[in-house]
DSSP file (Angstrom, degrees, kcal/mol; ACC not computed):
  #  RESIDUE AA STRUCTURE BP1 BP2  ACC     N-H-->O    O-->H-N    N-H-->O    O-->H-N    TCO  KAPPA ALPHA  PHI   PSI    X-CA   Y-CA   Z-CA
    1    1 A X              0   0    0      0, 0.0     2,-0.2     0, 0.0     0, 0.0   0.000 360.0 360.0 360.0 126.5   47.7  191.3 -186.5
    2    2 A X        -     0   0    0      2,-0.0     2,-0.5     1,-0.0     0, 0.0  -0.546 360.0-134.5 -77.7 145.5   47.4  194.2 -188.9
    3    3 A X        +     0   0    0     -2,-0.2     2,-0.4   100,-0.0    -1,-0.0  -0.917  28.3 172.3 -96.6 120.9   48.1  197.8 -187.5
    4    4 A X    >   +     0   0    0     -2,-0.5     3,-0.6     1,-0.1    -2,-0.0  -0.842   9.6 173.8-132.3  97.3   45.5  200.2 -188.6
    5    5 A X  T 3   +     0   0    0     -2,-0.4    -1,-0.1     1,-0.2    94,-0.0   0.435  64.9  77.1 -79.6  -0.4   45.9  203.7 -187.0
    6    6 A X  T 3   +     0   0    0     92,-0.1    25,-3.6    26,-0.1     2,-0.4   0.133  65.5 104.8-110.6  20.3   43.1  205.3 -189.0
    7    7 A X  E <   -A   30   0A   0     -3,-0.6    92,-0.8    92,-0.4     2,-0.4  -0.798  41.9-173.2-104.4 142.0   39.9  204.1 -187.4
    8    8 A X  E     -AB  29  98A   0     21,-2.6    21,-2.7    -2,-0.4     2,-0.5  -0.995  16.6-139.9-130.6 142.0   37.6  206.2 -185.2
    9    9 A X  E     -AB  28  97A   0     88,-2.9    88,-2.5    -2,-0.4    19,-0.2  -0.846  29.1-113.4 -99.7 127.8   34.6  205.0 -183.3
   10   10 A X  E     - B   0  96A   0     17,-3.3     2,-0.6    -2,-0.5    86,-0.3  -0.403  31.3-119.0 -61.2 132.4   31.6  207.3 -183.1
   11   11 A X    >   -     0   0    0     84,-3.4     3,-1.9     1,-0.2     6,-0.2  -0.588  15.9-154.5 -75.1 114.8   31.0  208.6 -179.6
   12   12 A X  T 3  S+     0   0    0     -2,-0.6    -1,-0.2     1,-0.3     6,-0.1   0.713  92.8  59.5 -69.5 -12.1   27.5  207.5 -178.6
   13   13 A X  T 3  S+     0   0    0      4,-0.1    -1,-0.3     3,-0.0     2,-0.2   0.503  81.0 107.4 -90.5  -2.8   27.3  210.4 -176.1
   14   14 A X  S X  S-     0   0    0     -3,-1.9     3,-2.2    81,-0.2     4,-0.4  -0.489  73.4-135.0 -71.4 138.9   27.7  213.0 -178.9
   15   15 A X  T 3  S+     0   0    0      1,-0.3     4,-0.2    -2,-0.2    -1,-0.1   0.641 109.1  52.8 -71.1  -5.6   24.5  215.0 -179.7
   16   16 A X  T 3> S+     0   0    0     -5,-0.1     4,-2.4     1,-0.1    -1,-0.3   0.343  77.7 102.0-106.7   6.4   25.5  214.3 -183.4
   17   17 A X  H <> S+     0   0    0     -3,-2.2     4,-2.4     1,-0.2     5,-0.3   0.934  81.3  48.4 -55.6 -46.9   25.8  210.5 -183.0
   18   18 A X  H  > S+     0   0    0     -4,-0.4     4,-2.2     1,-0.2    -1,-0.2   0.913 111.3  51.2 -60.3 -41.3   22.4  209.8 -184.6
   19   19 A X  H  > S+     0   0    0      1,-0.2     4,-1.7    -4,-0.2    -1,-0.2   0.925 111.2  46.9 -59.8 -45.6   23.2  212.0 -187.5
   20   20 A X  H  X S+     0   0    0     -4,-2.4     4,-3.2     1,-0.2     5,-0.5   0.843 111.3  51.6 -66.9 -31.7   26.6  210.3 -188.1
   21   21 A X  H  X S+     0   0    0     -4,-2.4     4,-1.7    -5,-0.3    -1,-0.2   0.863 107.6  51.5 -77.9 -30.7   25.0  206.9 -187.9
   22   22 A X  H  < S+     0   0    0     -4,-2.2    -1,-0.2    -5,-0.3    -2,-0.2   0.880 117.6  41.1 -69.5 -32.7   22.3  207.8 -190.5
   23   23 A X  H  < S+     0   0    0     -4,-1.7    41,-0.2    -5,-0.2    -2,-0.2   0.962 131.6  22.8 -74.5 -55.6   25.2  209.0 -192.8
   24   24 A X  H  < S-     0   0    0     -4,-3.2    -3,-0.2     2,-0.1    -2,-0.2   0.871  80.3-150.5 -85.6 -38.1   27.7  206.1 -192.1
   25   25 A X  S  < S+     0   0    0     -4,-1.7     2,-0.3    -5,-0.5    -4,-0.1   0.794  73.7  78.3  56.5  32.1   25.4  203.3 -190.9
   26   26 A X  S    S-     0   0    0     -6,-0.3    -1,-0.2    -5,-0.0    -2,-0.1  -0.938  81.0-131.1-157.2 150.4   28.3  202.0 -188.9
   27   27 A X  S    S+     0   0    0     -2,-0.3   -17,-3.3    -3,-0.1     2,-0.4   0.496  89.0  71.6 -83.0   0.2   29.8  203.1 -185.6
   28   28 A X  E     +A    9   0A   0    -19,-0.2     2,-0.3    68,-0.1   -19,-0.2  -0.954  58.4 179.6-122.3 140.0   33.3  203.2 -187.1
   29   29 A X  E     -A    8   0A   0    -21,-2.7   -21,-2.6    -2,-0.4     2,-0.4  -0.907  27.1-118.0-126.4 152.9   34.8  205.6 -189.6
   30   30 A X  E     -A    7   0A   0     -2,-0.3    23,-2.4   -23,-0.2     2,-0.3  -0.776  30.0-169.6 -94.1 144.5   38.1  206.0 -191.3
   31   31 A X  B     -C   52   0B   0    -25,-3.6    21,-0.2    -2,-0.4     3,-0.1  -0.849  30.0-119.9-125.7 163.2   40.1  209.1 -190.6
   32   32 A X  S    S+     0   0    0     19,-3.1     2,-0.3    -2,-0.3    20,-0.1   0.830  90.8   1.6 -77.5 -27.4   43.3  210.5 -192.3
   33   33 A X        -     0   0    0     18,-0.3    18,-0.2   -27,-0.1    -1,-0.2  -0.990  65.0-120.6-154.0 159.1   45.5  210.6 -189.2
   34   34 A X  S    S+     0   0    0     -2,-0.3     2,-0.4    -3,-0.1    64,-0.1   0.500  92.4  74.6 -82.6  -5.4   45.3  209.6 -185.5
   35   35 A X  S    S-     0   0    0      1,-0.0    -2,-0.1    14,-0.0    14,-0.0  -0.930  81.4-125.5-106.6 134.3   46.0  213.1 -184.2
   36   36 A X        -     0   0    0     -2,-0.4     2,-0.3    14,-0.1    14,-0.2  -0.256  19.7-152.8 -72.5 160.5   43.4  215.9 -184.4
   37   37 A X  E     -D   49   0C   0     12,-2.7    12,-3.4    10,-0.1     2,-0.4  -0.860  22.9-105.4-125.2 164.9   44.1  219.3 -186.1
   38   38 A X  E     +D   48   0C   0     -2,-0.3     2,-0.3    10,-0.2    10,-0.2  -0.791  42.4 174.6 -88.6 136.8   42.5  222.7 -185.3
   39   39 A X  E     -D   47   0C   0      8,-2.5     8,-2.7    -2,-0.4     2,-0.7  -0.991  34.8-116.8-141.1 151.1   39.9  224.0 -187.8
   40   40 A X  E     -D   46   0C   0     -2,-0.3     2,-0.4     6,-0.2     6,-0.3  -0.802  38.0-167.4 -84.0 112.0   37.5  226.9 -188.1
   41   41 A X  E >>  -D   45   0C   0      4,-2.7     3,-2.1    -2,-0.7     4,-1.7  -0.860  28.7 -99.6-105.9 133.5   34.0  225.6 -188.1
   42   42 A X  T 34 S-     0   0    0     -2,-0.4    -1,-0.0     1,-0.3    -2,-0.0  -0.245 107.3  -3.1 -46.8 121.1   30.8  227.5 -189.0
   43   43 A X  T 34 S+     0   0    0      1,-0.1    -1,-0.3    -3,-0.0    -3,-0.0   0.355 130.4  67.4  81.4  -8.1   29.0  228.5 -185.8
   44   44 A X  T <4 S-     0   0    0     -3,-2.1    -2,-0.2     1,-0.2    -1,-0.1   0.550  83.4-148.5-119.0  -6.5   31.6  226.8 -183.6
   45   45 A X  E  <  -D   41   0C   0     -4,-1.7    -4,-2.7     2,-0.0     2,-0.4  -0.354  61.4  -6.4  71.0-157.5   34.8  228.7 -184.1
   46   46 A X  E    S+D   40   0C   0     -6,-0.3     2,-0.3    -8,-0.1    -6,-0.2  -0.626  77.5 167.0 -77.0 121.4   38.2  226.9 -183.9
   47   47 A X  E     -D   39   0C   0     -8,-2.7    -8,-2.5    -2,-0.4     2,-0.4  -0.937  42.0-105.3-132.6 153.7   37.7  223.2 -182.7
   48   48 A X  E     +D   38   0C   0     -2,-0.3    45,-2.4   -10,-0.2    46,-0.4  -0.678  53.0 168.8 -75.3 129.6   39.9  220.1 -182.7
   49   49 A X  E     -DE  37  92C   0    -12,-3.4   -12,-2.7    -2,-0.4     2,-0.3  -0.932  33.1-134.4-136.9 161.8   38.8  217.8 -185.5
   50   50 A X  E     - E   0  91C   0     41,-2.3    41,-2.8    -2,-0.3     2,-0.6  -0.879  28.6-121.0-110.5 154.5   39.8  214.7 -187.4
   51   51 A X  E     - E   0  90C   0     -2,-0.3   -19,-3.1    39,-0.2   -18,-0.3  -0.850  25.7-128.0 -97.4 121.6   39.7  214.6 -191.2
   52   52 A X  B     -C   31   0B   0     37,-3.5     2,-1.4    -2,-0.6    37,-0.5  -0.428  19.8-119.7 -65.4 144.5   37.4  211.9 -192.5
   53   53 A X    >   -     0   0    0    -23,-2.4     3,-1.9     1,-0.2     4,-0.3  -0.703  32.1-174.5 -90.8  93.1   39.1  209.7 -195.1
   54   54 A X  G >  S+     0   0    0     -2,-1.4     3,-1.5     1,-0.3    -1,-0.2   0.810  77.2  64.4 -57.3 -36.6   36.6  210.5 -197.9
   55   55 A X  G 3  S+     0   0    0      1,-0.3    -1,-0.3    -3,-0.1    -2,-0.1   0.646  98.4  57.3 -67.7 -11.1   38.3  207.8 -200.3
   56   56 A X  G <  S+     0   0    0     -3,-1.9    -1,-0.3   -26,-0.1     2,-0.2   0.563  83.3 103.7 -91.4 -13.0   37.3  205.1 -197.9
   57   57 A X  S <  S-     0   0    0     -3,-1.5     2,-0.1    -4,-0.3   -28,-0.0  -0.464  71.5-124.5 -79.1 142.6   33.7  205.9 -198.0
   58   58 A X     >  -     0   0    0     -2,-0.2     4,-2.7     1,-0.1     3,-0.3  -0.372  33.3-102.9 -72.8 161.0   31.3  203.6 -200.0
   59   59 A X  H  > S+     0   0    0      1,-0.2     4,-2.3     2,-0.2     5,-0.2   0.910 122.6  49.2 -53.2 -48.5   29.1  205.3 -202.7
   60   60 A X  H  > S+     0   0    0      1,-0.2     4,-1.6     2,-0.2    -1,-0.2   0.816 110.4  50.2 -64.9 -30.8   26.0  205.2 -200.6
   61   61 A X  H  > S+     0   0    0     -3,-0.3     4,-2.4     2,-0.2    -1,-0.2   0.937 111.3  49.3 -70.4 -45.6   27.9  206.7 -197.5
   62   62 A X  H  X S+     0   0    0     -4,-2.7     4,-2.7     1,-0.2    -2,-0.2   0.906 110.5  50.4 -62.2 -40.8   29.2  209.5 -199.7
   63   63 A X  H  X S+     0   0    0     -4,-2.3     4,-1.9    -5,-0.2    -1,-0.2   0.856 113.5  45.9 -61.2 -37.6   25.7  210.2 -201.1
   64   64 A X  H  X S+     0   0    0     -4,-1.6     4,-2.9   -41,-0.2    -1,-0.2   0.842 111.5  52.4 -73.3 -33.5   24.3  210.3 -197.6
   65   65 A X  H  X S+     0   0    0     -4,-2.4     4,-2.7     2,-0.2     5,-0.2   0.976 110.8  46.4 -66.4 -54.1   27.2  212.5 -196.5
   66   66 A X  H  X S+     0   0    0     -4,-2.7     4,-2.6     1,-0.2    -2,-0.2   0.924 113.3  49.9 -52.3 -49.0   26.6  215.1 -199.3
   67   67 A X  H  X S+     0   0    0     -4,-1.9     4,-3.0     1,-0.2     5,-0.3   0.955 112.2  49.1 -61.4 -51.5   22.8  215.1 -198.6
   68   68 A X  H  X S+     0   0    0     -4,-2.9     4,-2.5     1,-0.2     5,-0.2   0.899 112.6  44.3 -59.6 -40.9   23.5  215.7 -194.9
   69   69 A X  H  X S+     0   0    0     -4,-2.7     4,-2.1     2,-0.2     6,-0.4   0.905 114.9  50.1 -71.6 -39.4   25.9  218.6 -195.4
   70   70 A X  H  X>S+     0   0    0     -4,-2.6     4,-1.6    -5,-0.2     5,-1.2   0.987 117.2  41.0 -60.1 -55.7   23.6  220.2 -198.1
   71   71 A X  H  <5S+     0   0    0     -4,-3.0    -2,-0.2     1,-0.2    -1,-0.2   0.900 116.9  46.7 -60.6 -44.4   20.5  219.9 -195.7
   72   72 A X  H  <5S+     0   0    0     -4,-2.5    -1,-0.2    -5,-0.3    -2,-0.2   0.866 125.5  29.4 -69.9 -38.2   22.3  220.9 -192.5
   73   73 A X  H  <5S-     0   0    0     -4,-2.1    -1,-0.2    -5,-0.2    -2,-0.2   0.397 103.2-119.7-106.8   3.9   24.1  223.9 -194.0
   74   74 A X  T  <5 +     0   0    0     -4,-1.6     2,-0.3     1,-0.2    -3,-0.2   0.853  62.1 148.4  65.1  40.2   21.6  224.9 -196.7
   75   75 A X      < -     0   0    0     -5,-1.2    -1,-0.2    -6,-0.4    -2,-0.1  -0.778  51.3-111.5-109.7 150.2   24.2  224.4 -199.5
   76   76 A X     >  -     0   0    0     -2,-0.3     4,-1.7     1,-0.1     5,-0.1  -0.428  31.3-118.2 -69.7 150.9   23.9  223.3 -203.1
   77   77 A X  H  > S+     0   0    0      1,-0.2     4,-2.6     2,-0.2     5,-0.2   0.878 114.6  56.7 -59.3 -39.7   25.4  219.9 -203.9
   78   78 A X  H  > S+     0   0    0      1,-0.2     4,-2.6     2,-0.2     5,-0.3   0.945 107.1  50.3 -60.8 -42.2   27.9  221.5 -206.3
   79   79 A X  H  > S+     0   0    0      1,-0.2     4,-3.0     2,-0.2    -1,-0.2   0.933 113.3  45.7 -55.8 -42.8   29.2  223.7 -203.5
   80   80 A X  H  X S+     0   0    0     -4,-1.7     4,-3.0     2,-0.2     5,-0.2   0.937 110.9  50.7 -67.0 -45.6   29.5  220.7 -201.2
   81   81 A X  H  X S+     0   0    0     -4,-2.6     4,-1.9     1,-0.2    -1,-0.2   0.906 115.0  44.4 -60.0 -46.2   31.3  218.5 -203.8
   82   82 A X  H  X S+     0   0    0     -4,-2.6     4,-2.4    -5,-0.2    -1,-0.2   0.954 114.6  49.3 -67.6 -47.1   33.8  221.3 -204.5
   83   83 A X  H  X>S+     0   0    0     -4,-3.0     4,-4.0    -5,-0.3     5,-0.7   0.896 110.2  49.1 -57.6 -42.8   34.3  222.0 -200.8
   84   84 A X  H  X5S+     0   0    0     -4,-3.0     4,-1.8     1,-0.2    -1,-0.2   0.926 112.9  49.5 -60.7 -43.6   34.8  218.3 -199.9
   85   85 A X  H  <5S+     0   0    0     -4,-1.9    -2,-0.2    -5,-0.2    -1,-0.2   0.860 120.1  36.4 -68.5 -37.7   37.4  218.1 -202.8
   86   86 A X  H  <5S+     0   0    0     -4,-2.4    -2,-0.2    -5,-0.2    -1,-0.2   0.946 135.1  15.4 -81.0 -48.0   39.2  221.3 -201.5
   87   87 A X  H  <5S-     0   0    0     -4,-4.0    -3,-0.2     1,-0.3    -2,-0.2   0.612  90.3-136.1-109.9 -14.6   39.0  221.0 -197.8
   88   88 A X     << -     0   0    0     -4,-1.8     2,-0.4    -5,-0.7    -1,-0.3  -0.511  36.9 -71.4  86.5-168.2   38.1  217.5 -196.9
   89   89 A X        -     0   0    0    -37,-0.5   -37,-3.5    -2,-0.2     2,-0.2  -0.945  43.6-154.2-135.8 111.7   35.4  216.8 -194.2
   90   90 A X  E     -E   51   0C   0     -2,-0.4     2,-0.4   -39,-0.2   -39,-0.2  -0.512   3.3-160.9 -79.1 151.6   36.2  217.3 -190.6
   91   91 A X  E     -E   50   0C   0    -41,-2.8   -41,-2.3    -2,-0.2     5,-0.1  -0.995  34.3-105.0-124.7 124.9   34.5  215.5 -187.7
   92   92 A X  E >   -E   49   0C   0     -2,-0.4     3,-1.5   -43,-0.2     4,-0.4  -0.165  21.2-130.1 -53.4 144.7   34.7  217.0 -184.4
   93   93 A X  G >  S+     0   0    0    -45,-2.4     3,-1.7     1,-0.3    -1,-0.1   0.890 108.6  59.5 -68.4 -35.5   37.1  215.3 -182.1
   94   94 A X  G 3  S+     0   0    0    -46,-0.4    -1,-0.3     1,-0.3    -2,-0.1   0.694  97.0  62.7 -65.6 -14.2   34.4  215.1 -179.4
   95   95 A X  G <  S+     0   0    0     -3,-1.5   -84,-3.4   -85,-0.1     2,-0.3   0.590 108.3  39.6 -83.6 -12.6   32.3  213.1 -181.8
   96   96 A X  E <   -B   10   0A   0     -3,-1.7     2,-0.5    -4,-0.4   -86,-0.2  -0.894  64.6-138.2-133.0 159.8   34.8  210.2 -182.0
   97   97 A X  E     -B    9   0A   0    -88,-2.5   -88,-2.9    -2,-0.3     2,-0.5  -0.994  24.8-163.0-119.1 133.0   37.1  208.1 -180.0
   98   98 A X  E     +B    8   0A   0     -2,-0.5     2,-0.4   -90,-0.2   -90,-0.2  -0.921  10.3 177.5-116.3 133.7   40.4  207.4 -181.7
   99   99 A X        -     0   0    0    -92,-0.8   -92,-0.4    -2,-0.5     2,-0.4  -0.982   5.7-169.3-132.2 148.3   42.8  204.6 -180.6
  100  100 A X        -     0   0    0     -2,-0.4     2,-0.3   -94,-0.1   -95,-0.1  -0.970  31.5-100.1-138.2 155.3   46.0  203.6 -182.2
  101  101 A X    >   -     0   0    0     -2,-0.4     3,-1.6     1,-0.2     4,-0.1  -0.615  25.1-143.7 -72.8 123.5   48.4  200.7 -181.9
  102  102 A X  G >> S+     0   0    0     -2,-0.3     3,-2.0     1,-0.3     4,-0.5   0.674  92.6  79.0 -65.0 -19.1   51.4  201.8 -179.7
  103  103 A X  G >4 S+     0   0    0      1,-0.3     3,-0.6     2,-0.2    -1,-0.3   0.758  81.6  68.3 -60.3 -21.8   53.7  199.7 -182.0
  104  104 A X  G <4 S+     0   0    0     -3,-1.6    -1,-0.3     1,-0.2    -2,-0.2   0.719 100.7  44.4 -71.9 -16.2   53.5  202.5 -184.3
  105  105 A X  G <4        0   0    0     -3,-2.0    -1,-0.2     1,-0.2    -2,-0.2   0.460 360.0 360.0-100.7  -4.2   55.5  204.8 -182.1
  106  106 A X    <<        0   0    0     -3,-0.6    -1,-0.2    -4,-0.5    -2,-0.1   0.477 360.0 360.0 -81.8 360.0   58.1  202.1 -181.1
């Protein structure tokens, strides 16, 4: 059995669930680490987030993510591309459920 600590399941109770499903078209996303970090988010202040593993996105998912961010925040695509390369892409901890194999800590 493979150990994969980097998957998160989209929380169906999240008000952003439909948006994330439109972007990813799957209820599971890869994240960089199984523990959240704190990040300053526009309009939300400091929040616990996970960083999406952008390198794991398929081309169509990445294109929809770029479009979603541009539309949601009124940004030009060039700004979003640079921002993702520099800062990554956070997803609110409340938007996902993360589980990990306890064999990782043994």
